[in-house]
C-alpha positions in Angstrom: 53.8 -32.1 31.4 55.6 -28.9 30.5 58.4 -29.1 27.8 62.0 -27.9 28.2 61.3 -24.4 26.9 58.4 -23.8 29.3 60.6 -25.0 32.2 63.5 -22.8 30.9 61.3 -19.8 30.9 60.3 -20.5 34.5 64.0 -20.9 35.5 64.9 -17.7 33.8 62.2 -15.8 35.7 63.7 -17.1 39.0 67.2 -16.2 37.8 66.1 -12.6 37.0 64.5 -12.3 40.5 67.5 -13.6 42.4 70.3 -11.3 43.7 73.2 -10.7 41.3 76.1 -12.9 42.2 74.1 -15.3 44.4 74.1 -19.1 44.2 70.4 -19.0 43.5 71.0 -16.8 40.4 73.8 -19.0 39.1 71.8 -22.1 39.6 68.6 -20.8 38.0 70.6 -19.4 35.1 72.3 -22.7 34.6 69.0 -24.6 34.7 67.4 -22.1 32.2 70.3 -22.4 29.7 70.5 -26.2 30.1 66.8 -26.7 29.6 66.8 -24.3 26.6 69.6 -26.2 24.9 68.8 -29.9 25.5 66.3 -32.1 23.8 64.5 -33.4 26.8 64.3 -33.6 30.5 66.6 -36.6 30.7 69.4 -34.8 28.7 69.0 -31.7 30.8 69.3 -33.7 34.1 72.5 -35.5 32.8 74.0 -32.1 31.8 73.3 -30.6 35.2 75.0 -33.5 36.9 78.3 -32.2 35.4 77.9 -28.6 36.6 80.5 -27.1 38.9 81.1 -25.8 41.5 79.4 -28.3 43.7 77.2 -25.8 45.6 75.8 -24.4 42.3 75.3 -28.0 41.0 73.3 -28.9 44.2 71.2 -25.8 44.0 70.6 -26.3 40.2 69.6 -29.9 40.7 67.2 -29.0 43.5 65.6 -26.3 41.3 65.4 -28.6 38.3 63.7 -31.3 40.4 61.2 -28.7 41.7 60.4 -27.3 38.3 60.2 -30.7 36.5 57.9 -32.1 39.2 55.3 -29.4 38.6 
């Protein structure tokens, strides 16, 4: 299993590749920051549950689930 910082690096790569101003970029950046600043996967997931707006939250949670499953 990869740790938070490994997952954060993967999310940051996705954010860097996404178009500026896109939902994908906002979601990936949010996931990267959250993973880099929380203790573990559980804390990161709880933090992302409070993200707004809803469309960014949904995209971030989908990305988080994809990254944390690998």
